[in-house]
N, CA, C, O and the ligand as a Tripos MOL2 file, in Angstrom:
@<TRIPOS>MOLECULE
protein
  233   231    59     0     0
PROTEIN
NO_CHARGES

@<TRIPOS>ATOM
      1 N         103.5600  101.6490   95.0350 N.3       1 MET1
      2 CA        103.3880  100.3410   95.4170 C.3       1 MET1
      3 C         104.4710   99.9840   96.6930 C.2       1 MET1
      4 O         105.6860  100.1050   96.5350 O.2       1 MET1
      5 N         104.0360   99.6600   97.6070 N.am      2 LYS2
      6 CA        105.0630   99.3600   98.8450 C.3       2 LYS2
      7 C         105.4610   97.8880   98.7030 C.2       2 LYS2
      8 O         104.8230   96.9310   98.2650 O.2       2 LYS2
      9 N         106.6110   97.9750   99.1640 N.am      3 ARG3
     10 CA        107.3170   96.6910   99.1950 C.3       3 ARG3
     11 C         107.4160   95.9980  100.6490 C.2       3 ARG3
     12 O         107.9580   96.6620  101.5340 O.2       3 ARG3
     13 N         107.0080   94.9150  100.9100 N.am      4 THR4
     14 CA        107.2030   94.1930  102.3220 C.3       4 THR4
     15 C         108.4900   93.3950  102.2900 C.2       4 THR4
     16 O         108.7370   92.7020  101.3030 O.2       4 THR4
     17 N         109.3240   93.4570  103.3200 N.am      5 MET5
     18 CA        110.4810   92.7970  103.2840 C.3       5 MET5
     19 C         110.3670   91.7910  104.4280 C.2       5 MET5
     20 O         109.7680   92.1320  105.4490 O.2       5 MET5
     21 N         110.8390   90.7200  104.3340 N.am      6 ALA6
     22 CA        111.1930   89.8600  105.4280 C.3       6 ALA6
     23 C         112.5290   89.1780  105.2190 C.2       6 ALA6
     24 O         113.1760   89.3540  104.1870 O.2       6 ALA6
     25 N         112.9270   88.4160  106.1840 N.am      7 HIS7
     26 CA        114.1760   87.9020  106.0600 C.3       7 HIS7
     27 C         114.1370   86.2990  105.9260 C.2       7 HIS7
     28 O         113.3050   85.5480  106.4360 O.2       7 HIS7
     29 N         115.2910   85.9370  105.0760 N.am      8 CYS8
     30 CA        115.5000   84.4890  104.6560 C.3       8 CYS8
     31 C         116.0410   83.8430  105.7990 C.2       8 CYS8
     32 O         117.0570   84.2610  106.3540 O.2       8 CYS8
     33 N         115.3180   82.7000  106.2300 N.am      9 THR9
     34 CA        115.9720   82.0280  107.6060 C.3       9 THR9
     35 C         117.1690   81.3060  107.2750 C.2       9 THR9
     36 O         117.8190   80.8280  108.2040 O.2       9 THR9
     37 N         117.5410   81.1620  106.1390 N.am     10 GLU10
     38 CA        118.6510   80.1850  105.7260 C.3      10 GLU10
     39 C         119.9320   81.2720  105.5500 C.2      10 GLU10
     40 O         120.9930   81.0960  106.1480 O.2      10 GLU10
     41 N         119.7290   82.2570  104.7790 N.am     11 CYS11
     42 CA        120.9090   83.1170  104.5100 C.3      11 CYS11
     43 C         120.8860   84.5850  104.9810 C.2      11 CYS11
     44 O         121.8130   85.3670  104.7670 O.2      11 CYS11
     45 N         119.8040   84.8800  105.6100 N.am     12 ASP12
     46 CA        119.4180   86.2140  106.1280 C.3      12 ASP12
     47 C         119.1310   87.2680  105.1630 C.2      12 ASP12
     48 O         118.8550   88.4190  105.4990 O.2      12 ASP12
     49 N         119.2010   86.8540  103.9470 N.am     13 ALA13
     50 CA        119.0480   88.0820  103.1450 C.3      13 ALA13
     51 C         117.4890   88.6010  102.9460 C.2      13 ALA13
     52 O         116.5470   87.8340  103.1410 O.2      13 ALA13
     53 N         117.3330   89.7850  102.5950 N.am     14 GLU14
     54 CA        116.0570   90.2390  102.6210 C.3      14 GLU14
     55 C         115.0820   89.7720  101.4300 C.2      14 GLU14
     56 O         115.5600   89.9410  100.3080 O.2      14 GLU14
     57 N         113.8300   89.2270  101.4870 N.am     15 VAL15
     58 CA        113.2780   88.7130  100.6920 C.3      15 VAL15
     59 C         111.8710   89.6500  100.4600 C.2      15 VAL15
     60 O         111.1110   89.9020  101.3950 O.2      15 VAL15
     61 N         111.7150   89.9810   99.4950 N.am     16 THR16
     62 CA        110.4840   90.7620   99.0130 C.3      16 THR16
     63 C         109.1710   89.8610   99.0470 C.2      16 THR16
     64 O         109.0620   89.0070   98.1680 O.2      16 THR16
     65 N         108.3580   89.9680   99.8200 N.am     17 VAL17
     66 CA        107.0010   89.2410  100.0220 C.3      17 VAL17
     67 C         105.8980   90.0640   99.2410 C.2      17 VAL17
     68 O         106.0370   91.2850   99.1700 O.2      17 VAL17
     69 N         104.8110   89.4530   98.6550 N.am     18 PRO18
     70 CA        103.9230   90.0610   98.2060 C.3      18 PRO18
     71 C         103.1620   91.3680   99.0680 C.2      18 PRO18
     72 O         103.1560   91.5450  100.2860 O.2      18 PRO18
     73 N         102.7230   91.9510   98.3170 N.am     19 ASP19
     74 CA        102.0630   93.3060   98.9670 C.3      19 ASP19
     75 C         100.9930   92.9770  100.2320 C.2      19 ASP19
     76 O         100.8710   93.5180  101.3310 O.2      19 ASP19
     77 N         100.3500   91.9760   99.6710 N.am     20 ASP20
     78 CA         99.2170   91.6590  100.5570 C.3      20 ASP20
     79 C          99.3580   90.0030  100.7970 C.2      20 ASP20
     80 O          98.5700   89.1890  100.3160 O.2      20 ASP20
     81 N         100.3860   89.6990  101.5400 N.am     21 PRO21
     82 CA        100.6750   88.1680  101.7980 C.3      21 PRO21
     83 C          99.8490   87.4730  102.5800 C.2      21 PRO21
     84 O          99.3270   87.9790  103.5740 O.2      21 PRO21
     85 N          99.6280   86.1170  102.1700 N.am     22 LEU22
     86 CA         98.6130   85.1190  102.8900 C.3      22 LEU22
     87 C          99.5160   84.5420  103.7060 C.2      22 LEU22
     88 O         100.7190   84.6900  103.4910 O.2      22 LEU22
     89 N          99.0450   83.7970  104.7660 N.am     23 VAL23
     90 CA         99.7110   82.5900  105.5890 C.3      23 VAL23
     91 C          99.8960   81.5000  104.6880 C.2      23 VAL23
     92 O          98.9220   81.0730  104.0680 O.2      23 VAL23
     93 N         100.8670   81.0680  104.5600 N.am     24 GLY24
     94 CA        101.0870   79.6950  103.7440 C.3      24 GLY24
     95 C         101.6660   80.0640  102.3440 C.2      24 GLY24
     96 O         102.0970   79.2480  101.5300 O.2      24 GLY24
     97 N         101.6130   81.3820  102.1900 N.am     25 GLU25
     98 CA        102.1110   81.6850  100.6530 C.3      25 GLU25
     99 C         103.6450   81.3390  100.7880 C.2      25 GLU25
    100 O         104.3840   81.5170  101.7560 O.2      25 GLU25
    101 N         103.9400   80.7560   99.4580 N.am     26 ILE26
    102 CA        105.5180   80.5970   99.4690 C.3      26 ILE26
    103 C         106.1290   81.4570   98.5140 C.2      26 ILE26
    104 O         105.6510   81.6450   97.3960 O.2      26 ILE26
    105 N         107.3460   82.0670   99.0010 N.am     27 VAL27
    106 CA        108.1990   82.6830   98.1560 C.3      27 VAL27
    107 C         109.5360   82.2330   98.1420 C.2      27 VAL27
    108 O         110.0010   81.5820   99.0780 O.2      27 VAL27
    109 N         110.3310   82.6100   96.9120 N.am     28 ASP28
    110 CA        111.6850   82.0230   96.9480 C.3      28 ASP28
    111 C         112.6710   83.0580   97.3350 C.2      28 ASP28
    112 O         112.4420   84.2310   97.0430 O.2      28 ASP28
    113 N         113.5900   82.7700   97.8750 N.am     29 CYS29
    114 CA        114.6650   83.4730   98.4410 C.3      29 CYS29
    115 C         115.5960   83.7090   97.0430 C.2      29 CYS29
    116 O         116.3050   82.8060   96.6000 O.2      29 CYS29
    117 N         115.5180   84.7510   96.5490 N.am     30 THR30
    118 CA        116.6550   85.0070   95.2670 C.3      30 THR30
    119 C         117.8630   84.8120   95.6240 C.2      30 THR30
    120 O         118.5870   84.5010   94.6780 O.2      30 THR30
    121 N         118.4050   84.8770   96.6970 N.am     31 VAL31
    122 CA        119.8370   84.5950   96.9400 C.3      31 VAL31
    123 C         120.2300   83.1210   97.0930 C.2      31 VAL31
    124 O         121.0970   82.6450   96.3600 O.2      31 VAL31
    125 N         119.6380   82.4210   97.9900 N.am     32 CYS32
    126 CA        119.9750   81.1520   98.1250 C.3      32 CYS32
    127 C         119.0970   80.0780   97.4390 C.2      32 CYS32
    128 O         119.4880   78.9320   97.2210 O.2      32 CYS32
    129 N         117.8360   80.5720   97.1110 N.am     33 GLY33
    130 CA        116.8350   79.6450   96.1690 C.3      33 GLY33
    131 C         115.8920   78.8530   97.1920 C.2      33 GLY33
    132 O         115.0990   78.0180   96.7560 O.2      33 GLY33
    133 N         115.9960   79.1400   98.6160 N.am     34 THR34
    134 CA        115.4040   78.3520   99.3550 C.3      34 THR34
    135 C         113.6800   78.6640   99.4260 C.2      34 THR34
    136 O         113.2760   79.8270   99.4510 O.2      34 THR34
    137 N         112.9780   77.7970   99.4490 N.am     35 GLU35
    138 CA        111.2620   77.9830   99.3820 C.3      35 GLU35
    139 C         111.2110   78.3270  100.8290 C.2      35 GLU35
    140 O         111.7290   77.6530  101.7190 O.2      35 GLU35
    141 N         110.4580   79.5730  101.0100 N.am     36 LEU36
    142 CA        110.0870   80.1340  102.2180 C.3      36 LEU36
    143 C         108.6830   80.0630  102.3490 C.2      36 LEU36
    144 O         107.9930   80.4470  101.4040 O.2      36 LEU36
    145 N         108.1440   79.6200  103.4000 N.am     37 GLU37
    146 CA        106.5980   79.8780  103.5720 C.3      37 GLU37
    147 C         106.2910   81.0160  104.6740 C.2      37 GLU37
    148 O         106.8200   81.1510  105.7770 O.2      37 GLU37
    149 N         105.2840   81.7970  104.0640 N.am     38 THR38
    150 CA        104.8730   82.9590  105.2590 C.3      38 THR38
    151 C         103.9590   82.4160  106.2930 C.2      38 THR38
    152 O         102.8530   81.9040  106.1190 O.2      38 THR38
    153 N         104.5800   82.6060  107.3510 N.am     39 VAL39
    154 CA        103.7830   81.9680  108.5840 C.3      39 VAL39
    155 C         103.2880   83.1210  109.4830 C.2      39 VAL39
    156 O         102.5490   82.8790  110.4370 O.2      39 VAL39
    157 N         103.7070   84.4240  109.1740 N.am     40 GLU40
    158 CA        102.9150   85.5370  109.9480 C.3      40 GLU40
    159 C         102.7330   86.7120  108.8550 C.2      40 GLU40
    160 O         103.5390   86.7990  107.9290 O.2      40 GLU40
    161 N         101.7100   87.5690  108.9770 N.am     41 VAL41
    162 CA        101.5470   88.4310  107.8650 C.3      41 VAL41
    163 C         101.9930   89.9390  108.5570 C.2      41 VAL41
    164 O         102.5880   90.7330  107.8290 O.2      41 VAL41
    165 N         101.7450   90.2510  109.7390 N.am     42 SER42
    166 CA        102.0250   91.6350  110.1310 C.3      42 SER42
    167 C         102.6400   91.4790  111.5670 C.2      42 SER42
    168 O         102.0370   91.2210  112.6090 O.2      42 SER42
    169 N         104.1080   91.7170  111.3620 N.am     43 PRO43
    170 CA        104.8700   91.8190  110.1580 C.3      43 PRO43
    171 C         105.0040   90.3270  109.5780 C.2      43 PRO43
    172 O         104.7760   89.3350  110.2710 O.2      43 PRO43
    173 N         105.3440   90.2830  108.4180 N.am     44 PRO44
    174 CA        105.7490   89.1420  107.6170 C.3      44 PRO44
    175 C         106.7190   88.1390  108.1380 C.2      44 PRO44
    176 O         107.8190   88.6600  108.3190 O.2      44 PRO44
    177 N         106.6800   86.9830  108.4130 N.am     45 VAL45
    178 CA        107.6960   86.2700  108.8660 C.3      45 VAL45
    179 C         107.6890   85.0770  107.9480 C.2      45 VAL45
    180 O         106.6560   84.6570  107.4260 O.2      45 VAL45
    181 N         109.0340   84.4770  107.7490 N.am     46 LEU46
    182 CA        109.1590   83.3480  106.6680 C.3      46 LEU46
    183 C         109.5790   82.4120  107.4790 C.2      46 LEU46
    184 O         110.1460   82.7820  108.5070 O.2      46 LEU46
    185 N         109.4240   81.0970  107.2470 N.am     47 GLN47
    186 CA        110.2470   79.9120  107.5900 C.3      47 GLN47
    187 C         110.3570   79.0260  106.4910 C.2      47 GLN47
    188 O         109.4220   78.7780  105.7300 O.2      47 GLN47
    189 N         111.4860   78.5530  106.4050 N.am     48 ARG48
    190 CA        111.8880   77.3100  105.4750 C.3      48 ARG48
    191 C         110.5570   76.5060  105.1510 C.2      48 ARG48
    192 O         109.9660   75.8660  106.0210 O.2      48 ARG48
    193 N         110.1350   76.5870  103.8450 N.am     49 ALA49
    194 CA        108.8450   75.7010  103.6070 C.3      49 ALA49
    195 C         109.3950   74.1570  103.7320 C.2      49 ALA49
    196 O         110.5440   73.7640  103.5290 O.2      49 ALA49
    197 N         108.2290   73.3870  104.1280 N.am     50 PRO50
    198 CA        108.6940   72.0810  104.2910 C.3      50 PRO50
    199 C         108.8180   71.3360  103.0970 C.2      50 PRO50
    200 O         108.0810   71.6390  102.1580 O.2      50 PRO50
    201 N         109.5670   70.4820  102.9860 N.am     51 GLU51
    202 CA        109.6030   69.4780  101.7070 C.3      51 GLU51
    203 C         108.2330   69.2100  101.3530 C.2      51 GLU51
    204 O         107.4300   69.0150  102.2660 O.2      51 GLU51
    205 N         107.8400   69.1710  100.0970 N.am     52 LEU52
    206 CA        106.6300   68.7780   99.5790 C.3      52 LEU52
    207 C         106.5390   67.3350   99.6670 C.2      52 LEU52
    208 O         107.3110   66.6340   99.0140 O.2      52 LEU52
    209 N         105.5080   66.7570  100.5480 N.am     53 ALA53
    210 CA        105.1560   65.4230  100.5140 C.3      53 ALA53
    211 C         104.1540   65.1650   99.4730 C.2      53 ALA53
    212 O         103.4730   66.0160   98.9010 O.2      53 ALA53
    213 N         104.1380   63.7410   99.2700 N.am     54 GLU54
    214 CA        102.6550   63.4950   98.3550 C.3      54 GLU54
    215 C         101.3800   63.6420   99.1110 C.2      54 GLU54
    216 O         101.2750   63.2050  100.2570 O.2      54 GLU54
    217 N         100.4710   64.2100   98.5290 N.am     55 ASP55
    218 CA         99.2790   64.6940   98.8650 C.3      55 ASP55
    219 C          99.3190   65.9200  100.0970 C.2      55 ASP55
    220 O          98.4330   66.1750  100.9130 O.2      55 ASP55
    221 N         100.6560   66.5750   99.9290 N.am     56 TRP56
    222 CA        100.5260   67.6400  100.9510 C.3      56 TRP56
    223 C          99.5330   68.7050  100.6570 C.2      56 TRP56
    224 O          99.3580   69.1070   99.5060 O.2      56 TRP56
    225 N          98.8400   69.1950  101.7430 N.am     57 GLY57
    226 CA         97.7610   70.3030  101.4660 C.3      57 GLY57
    227 C          96.3340   69.9070  101.3150 C.2      57 GLY57
    228 O          95.3780   70.1340  102.0560 O.2      57 GLY57
    229 N          96.4070   69.2770  100.2130 N.am     58 GLU58
    230 CA         94.9570   68.7740   99.9750 C.3      58 GLU58
    231 C          94.8380   67.4540   99.6330 C.2      58 GLU58
    232 O          93.7270   66.9680   99.4250 O.2      58 GLU58
    233 ZN        118.1230   82.6600  101.6660 Zn       59 ZN59
@<TRIPOS>BOND
     1     1     2 1
     2     2     3 1
     3     3     4 2
     4     3     5 am
     5     5     6 1
     6     6     7 1
     7     7     8 2
     8     7     9 am
     9     9    10 1
    10    10    11 1
    11    11    12 2
    12    11    13 am
    13    13    14 1
    14    14    15 1
    15    15    16 2
    16    15    17 am
    17    17    18 1
    18    18    19 1
    19    19    20 2
    20    19    21 am
    21    21    22 1
    22    22    23 1
    23    23    24 2
    24    23    25 am
    25    25    26 1
    26    26    27 1
    27    27    28 2
    28    27    29 am
    29    29    30 1
    30    30    31 1
    31    31    32 2
    32    31    33 am
    33    33    34 1
    34    34    35 1
    35    35    36 2
    36    35    37 am
    37    37    38 1
    38    38    39 1
    39    39    40 2
    40    39    41 am
    41    41    42 1
    42    42    43 1
    43    43    44 2
    44    43    45 am
    45    45    46 1
    46    46    47 1
    47    47    48 2
    48    47    49 am
    49    49    50 1
    50    50    51 1
    51    51    52 2
    52    51    53 am
    53    53    54 1
    54    54    55 1
    55    55    56 2
    56    55    57 am
    57    57    58 1
    58    58    59 1
    59    59    60 2
    60    59    61 am
    61    61    62 1
    62    62    63 1
    63    63    64 2
    64    63    65 am
    65    65    66 1
    66    66    67 1
    67    67    68 2
    68    67    69 am
    69    69    70 1
    70    70    71 1
    71    71    72 2
    72    71    73 am
    73    73    74 1
    74    74    75 1
    75    75    76 2
    76    75    77 am
    77    77    78 1
    78    78    79 1
    79    79    80 2
    80    79    81 am
    81    81    82 1
    82    82    83 1
    83    83    84 2
    84    83    85 am
    85    85    86 1
    86    86    87 1
    87    87    88 2
    88    87    89 am
    89    89    90 1
    90    90    91 1
    91    91    92 2
    92    91    93 am
    93    93    94 1
    94    94    95 1
    95    95    96 2
    96    95    97 am
    97    97    98 1
    98    98    99 1
    99    99   100 2
   100    99   101 am
   101   101   102 1
   102   102   103 1
   103   103   104 2
   104   103   105 am
   105   105   106 1
   106   106   107 1
   107   107   108 2
   108   107   109 am
   109   109   110 1
   110   110   111 1
   111   111   112 2
   112   111   113 am
   113   113   114 1
   114   114   115 1
   115   115   116 2
   116   115   117 am
   117   117   118 1
   118   118   119 1
   119   119   120 2
   120   119   121 am
   121   121   122 1
   122   122   123 1
   123   123   124 2
   124   123   125 am
   125   125   126 1
   126   126   127 1
   127   127   128 2
   128   127   129 am
   129   129   130 1
   130   130   131 1
   131   131   132 2
   132   131   133 am
   133   133   134 1
   134   134   135 1
   135   135   136 2
   136   135   137 am
   137   137   138 1
   138   138   139 1
   139   139   140 2
   140   139   141 am
   141   141   142 1
   142   142   143 1
   143   143   144 2
   144   143   145 am
   145   145   146 1
   146   146   147 1
   147   147   148 2
   148   147   149 am
   149   149   150 1
   150   150   151 1
   151   151   152 2
   152   151   153 am
   153   153   154 1
   154   154   155 1
   155   155   156 2
   156   155   157 am
   157   157   158 1
   158   158   159 1
   159   159   160 2
   160   159   161 am
   161   161   162 1
   162   162   163 1
   163   163   164 2
   164   163   165 am
   165   165   166 1
   166   166   167 1
   167   167   168 2
   168   167   169 am
   169   169   170 1
   170   170   171 1
   171   171   172 2
   172   171   173 am
   173   173   174 1
   174   174   175 1
   175   175   176 2
   176   175   177 am
   177   177   178 1
   178   178   179 1
   179   179   180 2
   180   179   181 am
   181   181   182 1
   182   182   183 1
   183   183   184 2
   184   183   185 am
   185   185   186 1
   186   186   187 1
   187   187   188 2
   188   187   189 am
   189   189   190 1
   190   190   191 1
   191   191   192 2
   192   191   193 am
   193   193   194 1
   194   194   195 1
   195   195   196 2
   196   195   197 am
   197   197   198 1
   198   198   199 1
   199   199   200 2
   200   199   201 am
   201   201   202 1
   202   202   203 1
   203   203   204 2
   204   203   205 am
   205   205   206 1
   206   206   207 1
   207   207   208 2
   208   207   209 am
   209   209   210 1
   210   210   211 1
   211   211   212 2
   212   211   213 am
   213   213   214 1
   214   214   215 1
   215   215   216 2
   216   215   217 am
   217   217   218 1
   218   218   219 1
   219   219   220 2
   220   219   221 am
   221   221   222 1
   222   222   223 1
   223   223   224 2
   224   223   225 am
   225   225   226 1
   226   226   227 1
   227   227   228 2
   228   227   229 am
   229   229   230 1
   230   230   231 1
   231   231   232 2
@<TRIPOS>SUBSTRUCTURE
     1 MET1         2 RESIDUE 1 A MET
     2 LYS2         6 RESIDUE 1 A LYS
     3 ARG3        10 RESIDUE 1 A ARG
     4 THR4        14 RESIDUE 1 A THR
     5 MET5        18 RESIDUE 1 A MET
     6 ALA6        22 RESIDUE 1 A ALA
     7 HIS7        26 RESIDUE 1 A HIS
     8 CYS8        30 RESIDUE 1 A CYS
     9 THR9        34 RESIDUE 1 A THR
    10 GLU10       38 RESIDUE 1 A GLU
    11 CYS11       42 RESIDUE 1 A CYS
    12 ASP12       46 RESIDUE 1 A ASP
    13 ALA13       50 RESIDUE 1 A ALA
    14 GLU14       54 RESIDUE 1 A GLU
    15 VAL15       58 RESIDUE 1 A VAL
    16 THR16       62 RESIDUE 1 A THR
    17 VAL17       66 RESIDUE 1 A VAL
    18 PRO18       70 RESIDUE 1 A PRO
    19 ASP19       74 RESIDUE 1 A ASP
    20 ASP20       78 RESIDUE 1 A ASP
    21 PRO21       82 RESIDUE 1 A PRO
    22 LEU22       86 RESIDUE 1 A LEU
    23 VAL23       90 RESIDUE 1 A VAL
    24 GLY24       94 RESIDUE 1 A GLY
    25 GLU25       98 RESIDUE 1 A GLU
    26 ILE26      102 RESIDUE 1 A ILE
    27 VAL27      106 RESIDUE 1 A VAL
    28 ASP28      110 RESIDUE 1 A ASP
    29 CYS29      114 RESIDUE 1 A CYS
    30 THR30      118 RESIDUE 1 A THR
    31 VAL31      122 RESIDUE 1 A VAL
    32 CYS32      126 RESIDUE 1 A CYS
    33 GLY33      130 RESIDUE 1 A GLY
    34 THR34      134 RESIDUE 1 A THR
    35 GLU35      138 RESIDUE 1 A GLU
    36 LEU36      142 RESIDUE 1 A LEU
    37 GLU37      146 RESIDUE 1 A GLU
    38 THR38      150 RESIDUE 1 A THR
    39 VAL39      154 RESIDUE 1 A VAL
    40 GLU40      158 RESIDUE 1 A GLU
    41 VAL41      162 RESIDUE 1 A VAL
    42 SER42      166 RESIDUE 1 A SER
    43 PRO43      170 RESIDUE 1 A PRO
    44 PRO44      174 RESIDUE 1 A PRO
    45 VAL45      178 RESIDUE 1 A VAL
    46 LEU46      182 RESIDUE 1 A LEU
    47 GLN47      186 RESIDUE 1 A GLN
    48 ARG48      190 RESIDUE 1 A ARG
    49 ALA49      194 RESIDUE 1 A ALA
    50 PRO50      198 RESIDUE 1 A PRO
    51 GLU51      202 RESIDUE 1 A GLU
    52 LEU52      206 RESIDUE 1 A LEU
    53 ALA53      210 RESIDUE 1 A ALA
    54 GLU54      214 RESIDUE 1 A GLU
    55 ASP55      218 RESIDUE 1 A ASP
    56 TRP56      222 RESIDUE 1 A TRP
    57 GLY57      226 RESIDUE 1 A GLY
    58 GLU58      230 RESIDUE 1 A GLU
    59 ZN59       233 GROUP 0 **** ****
């Protein structure tokens, strides 16, 4: 099983993203704990996830 790596925007650590990531998928940086949102999938690019607001998303 291959692993896809992307970089945390906060601490630049390598973060493993799911093998078949989806845009909008949230992964946690294991180093700094920041929630990162997948904004591109090929190659995967992460950005800091927005703070969850009420009724965000749906
Ligand atoms: Zn980090």
